C-alpha positions, 0 to 999 in steps of 0.5 A: 671066201670066194670074194677074197680069193677072187680079189687076190687072184686078180692082183696076182696077175698084175702085182703092181696095177695102177688101178683096178676095174673089175666085175666080181664073177663070184657075185652071181653066187652070193646073196649079197656082195660086200663091196665095201669089204672088197674095196678095203682089201686094197686101200692104196690103189684106185679101185672100181668094182661092179657086182650082180646079185639077185637081179641087182647090179651095184658098184663101188669106187674108191680112190686113195686121198693122195691120188684125188685131183681136179679131174680124178676122184671116186665120184668123177670116175663112177660117172663114166659107169653111171652114164652107161648103166643109166644109174644113179650114185651117191657117196656113203652117208658121211663120207667124202665123194672124192674118196668113195662113191657107190652106184645105187642098186639097179635092177637089170635082167640077167640077159643084159648084164654082161653086155652092159657091164662090159660097156661100163667097164670099158668106159671106166678103164678109158677114164682111168687111163686118160685121167689117172696117168696124168695124176701118176705122172704129176705125182712122180714128177713131184716125188710124192710117195705112192704106196704100190 
């Protein structure tokens, strides 16, 4: 399907990304975007996806348990996006916010989507670059096994 092929294409560009931050282009043609399915395709890397469908912007963030640290978790990473979009978020019911965090759907006019999403993704990349690099360096120094 379009979602899976876009995700596979994304990871074909960079075979071993440290993380993924992506706006799902296929989302505008879909009635509803299964962000849960998309993030599950790559369980071993931190991933933050944004989708826009039927006038509503949504996002989902997942961080593997072994990469969660005091200054890097799904909830903390998503905060960078929520601030830009002036949106609210929460973990899925019964799930750990360190591992999974969703942005609640927010209605946004189509004309504003690209600029807002670009700003939000830039913040997400900046946060990941700053905080995940520390986590990966600590993991390598501690010889933790990371599956990439």
